[in-house]
C-alpha positions as CSV (number, residue, x, y, z in Angstrom):
1,M,-5.6,37.9,38.5
2,D,-2.3,39.2,37.9
3,D,-1.3,41.5,34.5
4,K,1.7,39.1,33.7
5,A,-0.5,36.1,33.9
6,V,-1.9,37.1,31.0
7,N,-0.7,34.8,27.7
8,F,1.4,37.0,25.6
9,V,1.6,35.0,22.4
10,Q,-2.3,36.2,21.0
11,E,-1.0,39.6,21.4
12,E,2.2,39.6,19.2
13,P,1.3,41.0,16.4
14,K,0.9,39.0,12.5
15,E,4.6,38.8,11.5
16,D,5.8,37.4,15.1
17,L,3.4,34.8,14.2
18,L,5.1,33.4,10.9
19,G,7.9,31.5,12.4
20,K,4.7,29.8,14.8
21,R,2.1,27.5,14.0
22,K,-0.8,29.5,12.0
23,S,-4.4,28.4,11.9
24,L,-6.0,27.9,8.5
25,Y,-7.2,31.8,8.5
26,D,-4.0,33.1,9.1
27,A,-1.9,31.2,5.7
28,G,-2.1,32.1,2.2
29,P,-3.9,29.5,-0.8
30,F,-0.8,28.6,-2.4
31,E,0.8,27.4,1.3
32,I,-1.8,25.8,2.2
33,F,-1.4,23.8,-1.4
34,W,2.2,23.2,-1.0
35,R,1.5,21.8,2.0
36,N,-0.9,19.7,1.5
37,F,1.0,18.8,-2.1
38,L,4.0,18.0,0.0
39,A,2.2,15.8,2.3
40,G,1.0,13.7,-0.5
41,M,4.2,13.0,-2.1
42,S,5.9,12.1,0.9
43,R,2.7,9.6,1.5
44,T,2.9,8.3,-1.6
45,L,6.8,8.2,-1.9
46,G,6.7,5.9,1.8
47,S,4.1,4.2,0.3
48,L,5.8,3.2,-2.9
49,F,8.9,2.4,-0.8
50,L,6.6,-0.4,1.5
51,Y,5.8,-1.5,-1.6
52,L,9.2,-2.2,-3.2
53,V,10.5,-3.5,-0.6
54,F,7.2,-6.1,0.4
55,M,7.6,-7.3,-3.1
56,I,11.1,-8.0,-3.4
57,I,11.1,-9.9,0.0
58,V,7.8,-12.0,-2.4
59,Y,9.7,-12.6,-5.0
60,G,12.7,-13.6,-2.9
61,L,10.5,-16.5,-0.8
62,F,9.3,-17.2,-4.2
63,L,12.4,-17.8,-5.9
64,K,13.6,-20.5,-2.7
65,Y,10.5,-22.0,-2.1
66,V,7.9,-21.7,-4.8
67,L,10.0,-22.2,-8.0
68,P,12.2,-25.2,-6.9
69,V,8.4,-26.9,-6.8
70,Y,7.4,-26.6,-10.3
71,L,11.0,-26.0,-12.3
72,P,10.6,-29.8,-13.3
73,V,7.6,-29.4,-14.1
74,I,7.9,-26.3,-16.4
75,N,10.6,-28.4,-17.8
76,R,9.0,-31.4,-18.5
77,I,6.3,-29.1,-20.3
78,S,8.8,-27.4,-22.5
79,N,10.2,-30.7,-23.4
80,L,7.1,-31.9,-24.0
81,I,6.6,-29.2,-26.4
82,E,9.9,-29.7,-28.1
83,S,9.2,-32.9,-29.3
84,I,6.5,-32.2,-30.2
85,E,7.4,-30.0,-32.6
86,K,9.6,-32.9,-33.6
87,M,7.3,-35.5,-34.4
88,Q,5.1,-32.6,-36.7
89,K,8.2,-32.5,-39.2
90,F,8.8,-36.5,-39.4
91,L,4.4,-37.1,-39.7
92,P,3.1,-36.3,-43.2
93,Q,0.8,-33.0,-44.1
94,T,-2.8,-34.7,-44.3
95,S,-4.8,-30.8,-44.1
96,T,-3.2,-28.1,-46.1
97,P,-2.9,-24.6,-43.4
98,Q,-6.4,-22.9,-44.9
99,D,-8.3,-25.6,-42.9
100,I,-6.8,-25.2,-40.0
101,P,-7.5,-21.2,-38.7
102,F,-5.6,-21.5,-35.6
103,S,-2.2,-23.3,-34.8
104,I,-0.1,-22.7,-31.4
105,F,3.1,-23.8,-33.2
106,P,4.7,-20.6,-35.1
107,K,5.4,-21.4,-37.9
108,N,9.0,-22.8,-39.4
109,K,9.4,-20.9,-42.4
């Protein structure tokens, strides 16, 4: 075998390896921490970005297809609650507030 066919990367001094790939044993603890921290942050930010895009799409589909179907029901329930509140003003009060510990309607002052 010729001397020219020898892999010269292994024979380079350690200072020359700084710009190239280093093994776990050549890197210091802070460098390992920093690289893992950056990898974790980029993964988190990427996941957050994809989650926001997904939620925007779901929100748009909800507004376009689901809300128009349920909007008449919601309006009807709102009108019923308002009419019940108006009827309570005209009905005589037969019980005192101490008799009913819980009321779903707010008290008018």
